[in-house]
C-alpha positions in Angstrom: -168.3 59.8 -17.8 -165.9 62.7 -18.9 -167.7 65.5 -17.0 -166.8 68.1 -19.6 -169.4 69.9 -21.7 -169.3 71.8 -25.0 -172.2 74.2 -25.9 -172.8 76.7 -28.6 -174.6 80.1 -28.4 -174.5 82.0 -31.6 -170.9 82.4 -32.7 -169.5 81.6 -29.3 -168.6 78.1 -27.8 -168.5 77.3 -24.1 -166.5 74.5 -22.6 -167.5 73.8 -19.0 -165.2 71.6 -16.7 -167.7 69.8 -14.4 -165.9 67.1 -12.4 -166.8 67.6 -8.7 -165.6 68.5 -6.2 -162.6 70.3 -7.8 -163.1 70.0 -11.6 -159.9 67.9 -11.9 -158.6 66.6 -15.2 -158.7 62.9 -16.0 -157.3 61.1 -19.0 -160.9 60.7 -20.3 -161.7 64.4 -19.9 -158.4 65.5 -21.6 -159.1 63.2 -24.6 -162.7 64.6 -24.7 -161.2 68.1 -24.7 -159.0 67.2 -27.7 -162.1 66.0 -29.6 -164.0 69.2 -28.8 -161.1 71.3 -30.1 -161.1 69.2 -33.3 -164.8 69.9 -33.6 -164.2 73.6 -33.2 -161.5 73.5 -35.8 -164.2 72.6 -38.3 -166.5 75.5 -37.4 -165.1 78.8 -38.9 -168.3 80.5 -37.7 -167.2 80.1 -34.1 -165.1 83.2 -33.3 -164.8 82.9 -29.5 -164.5 80.2 -26.9 -165.0 80.5 -23.2 -163.6 77.9 -20.8 -165.1 77.9 -17.4 -165.4 75.7 -14.3 -168.7 74.5 -12.8 -169.6 75.5 -9.3 -168.4 78.5 -7.3 -165.1 77.4 -5.7 -163.0 75.8 -8.3 -162.1 76.7 -11.9 -159.9 73.6 -12.1 -157.6 72.1 -9.5 -155.5 70.4 -12.1 -154.8 66.7 -12.6 -156.4 64.1 -10.5 -153.3 62.9 -8.6 -154.7 59.4 -8.2 -153.6 58.9 -11.8 -149.9 59.0 -10.7 -150.2 57.2 -7.3 -148.8 53.9 -8.6 -145.7 55.5 -10.2 -146.5 53.9 -13.6 -144.3 55.9 -16.0 -146.1 54.5 -19.1 -149.5 55.8 -17.8 -147.9 59.1 -16.9 -146.6 59.4 -20.5 -150.2 58.9 -21.8 -151.4 61.6 -19.4 -148.6 64.0 -20.3 -149.2 63.5 -24.0 -153.0 64.1 -23.5 -152.3 67.3 -21.6 -150.0 68.5 -24.4 -152.4 67.7 -27.2 -155.3 69.3 -25.4 -153.7 72.6 -24.5 -151.7 73.0 -27.7 -155.0 72.5 -29.6 -156.5 75.2 -27.4 -153.6 77.6 -28.1 -154.1 77.0 -31.8 -157.8 77.7 -31.8 -158.6 80.1 -34.6 -160.8 82.4 -32.6 -160.5 84.3 -29.3 -160.2 81.9 -26.2 -161.1 83.3 -22.8 -160.7 81.6 -19.4 -163.3 82.6 -16.9 -161.5 81.8 -13.7 -164.1 81.5 -11.0 -162.0 80.0 -8.1 -158.9 78.0 -7.6 -156.8 77.4 -10.7 -154.0 75.1 -9.8 -151.6 73.0 -11.8 -153.3 71.9 -15.0 -156.1 74.2 -14.1 -153.9 77.2 -14.4 -152.2 75.7 -17.5 -155.5 75.5 -19.4 -156.0 79.2 -18.6 -152.5 80.0 -19.7 -153.2 78.4 -23.1 -156.1 80.8 -23.6 -155.7 84.2 -25.2 -157.3 86.1 -22.3 -157.8 85.4 -18.6 -160.6 86.9 -16.5 -160.4 86.1 -12.7 -162.9 86.6 -10.0 -161.5 88.5 -7.0 -161.4 85.4 -4.8 -159.5 83.3 -7.3 -156.2 81.7 -6.3 -153.7 80.5 -8.9 -150.6 78.4 -8.7 -148.4 75.7 -10.2 -147.6 73.5 -7.1 -146.4 70.4 -9.0 -142.9 70.4 -7.6 -144.3 70.0 -4.1 -145.6 66.5 -5.0 -142.5 65.5 -7.0 -143.8 66.5 -10.4 -143.5 69.5 -12.8 -146.0 71.5 -15.0 -145.9 69.5 -18.2 -148.8 71.2 -20.1 -147.0 74.4 -21.0 -146.8 75.9 -17.5 -143.0 76.5 -17.4 -143.1 78.2 -20.9 -146.4 80.1 -21.0 -146.3 81.4 -17.4 -142.7 82.7 -18.0 -143.8 84.4 -21.2 -146.7 86.2 -19.3 -145.1 87.2 -16.0 -141.3 86.9 -16.7 -138.8 84.5 -15.2 -138.7 86.0 -11.7 -142.4 85.4 -10.9 -142.4 82.2 -12.8 -139.6 80.9 -10.6 -141.4 82.1 -7.5 -144.6 80.3 -8.5 -143.0 77.1 -9.8 -139.8 76.7 -7.8 -141.1 78.1 -4.5 -144.7 77.0 -4.9 -146.0 80.6 -4.3 -149.7 81.1 -5.0 -151.1 84.4 -6.2 -154.5 85.9 -5.7 -156.4 87.7 -8.4 -155.2 91.2 -7.5 -151.5 90.1 -7.6 -152.1 88.1 -10.7 -153.4 91.2 -12.4 -150.5 93.2 -11.3 -147.9 90.8 -12.7 -149.7 90.3 -16.0 -151.1 86.8 -15.3 -154.7 87.8 -15.9 -156.1 90.7 -17.9 -159.1 91.5 -15.8 -160.4 91.0 -12.2 -164.1 91.0 -11.5 -166.4 90.6 -8.5 -167.4 87.1 -7.2 -169.7 85.4 -9.6 -169.0 87.7 -12.5 -166.3 85.9 -14.5 -168.7 84.1 -16.8 -170.7 87.3 -17.6 -167.5 89.3 -18.2 -166.2 86.5 -20.5 -169.5 86.4 -22.3 -169.4 90.2 -22.9 -165.8 89.9 -24.2 -166.8 87.1 -26.5 -169.6 89.4 -27.8 -167.0 92.0 -28.7 -165.2 89.3 -30.7 -168.4 88.5 -32.6 -168.4 92.0 -34.0 -165.1 91.5 -35.7 -164.7 90.1 -39.2 -163.9 86.4 -38.7 -161.1 86.4 -41.3 -159.6 89.6 -39.9 -159.8 88.3 -36.3 -158.0 85.1 -37.3 -155.3 87.0 -39.2 -154.7 89.4 -36.3 -154.3 86.5 -33.8 -151.9 84.7 -36.1 -149.8 87.8 -36.4 -149.7 88.4 -32.6 -148.6 84.7 -32.1 -146.1 84.7 -34.9 -144.6 87.9 -33.5 -143.8 86.1 -30.3 -141.7 83.5 -32.0 -140.3 85.3 -35.1 -137.7 88.1 -35.3 -139.4 91.5 -35.8 -138.0 91.8 -39.3 -139.9 88.7 -40.3 -143.1 89.5 -38.6 -143.5 93.0 -39.9 -143.7 91.9 -43.6 -146.3 89.3 -42.6 -148.6 92.1 -41.5 -148.7 93.6 -45.0 -149.0 90.2 -46.7 -152.0 89.2 -44.5 -153.5 92.7 -44.9 -153.6 92.3 -48.7 -155.0 88.7 -48.4 -158.0 90.1 -46.6 -159.0 91.8 -49.8 -159.8 88.3 -51.2 -162.5 87.9 -48.5 -166.0 89.4 -49.0 -166.0 90.6 -45.4 -163.4 93.2 -46.2 -165.8 95.0 -48.5 -168.8 94.4 -46.2 -166.9 95.9 -43.2 -165.9 99.0 -45.0 -169.3 99.4 -46.5 -171.0 99.0 -43.1 -168.8 101.6 -41.6 -169.5 104.1 -44.4 -173.2 103.4 -44.3 -173.2 103.7 -40.4 -174.7 100.2 -39.8 -173.7 97.0 -38.3 -171.7 94.7 -40.6 -173.3 91.4 -41.8 -170.4 89.0 -41.7 -170.3 86.0 -43.9 -169.1 82.6 -42.5 -168.4 79.5 -44.4 -166.5 78.3 -47.5 -165.3 81.7 -48.9 -164.0 83.0 -45.6 -162.6 79.6 -44.7 -160.6 79.4 -47.9 -159.2 82.9 -47.3 -158.3 82.0 -43.7 -156.5 78.9 -44.8 -154.5 81.0 -47.3 -153.3 83.2 -44.5 -150.9 80.5 -43.2 -147.4 81.7 -43.9 -145.7 79.9 -46.8 
C-alpha cells in the first residue's frame, strides 16, 4: 500500500501524504508520486496542485530510514533515483504547486516542499534537513533548492549544523511565503489555488516558465523570451477572452484542452 492519494476538485489537484505515524517516504510512495505527476502532465486543465500531509503533527518526516539500515548501496541508488524523479517532476509541473506544511517537514519532507512553487506553513511547523546527522545527505534537491531560497549561510546552518527552523524564522529567511494559524495551512493553500484558477492557463504556464528560466539563464537571454512568449499568447483564444472579459467587466471563461495545450507546447524555447 503506497499511502499517497491524488484527488481533483475543479481545476486543482491535491496530493495527500498519508503514511502514519510521520508520513514518511517509501520507495513505493515515491514511485506512485512519479506516476501521479505523469498523470497531471496530461491534464492541462489542472492549473494548481496542493501537496499536504495527513494528520495534525507531520507534513512529512522524510525517508523511512529503515530503507538504509542494511547499508545496501544498490537499494540506496534506487531510492535516490526515485527521489530525484519525483521531485524534479514536481518542479516541472505546468501549474502552480503549493506545499501546505501542517507540521514537521524534515529531510525529504522539506525537499518535497522546496520543489513546490510556494510554501505555506502553520505556526507550529518545524523544518530541517538533518541527513548529515545520520551519515547521509539531502539527495532530492535539498542542497540546491534550499540554498537558492535562503542563501548559502542559512543553508549551511541547516544542512551542515543540523539547525532546525520554526515557521516564523522560516518566513524571515525566505524559506516559506506565508505563516498561518494551526490547522489553517490547507485552507490557505486552497484559497491560493483558487487565485490560480482565475488566471489564463496558457499565461500562467508561460509566466512560470519565464520565472524559472530567469533563474538559470543570463538576464540578456531571459528578457527577449518575455517578448517571445508574450506574442505567442496571441495564438491562444484565452488572450482574446481575457481582454474581452476585462472590458466587459465580467469573469473570463477560460478554455482548456487541445488549442491551449498546443499553444503551451509551443512556448518551450527553441
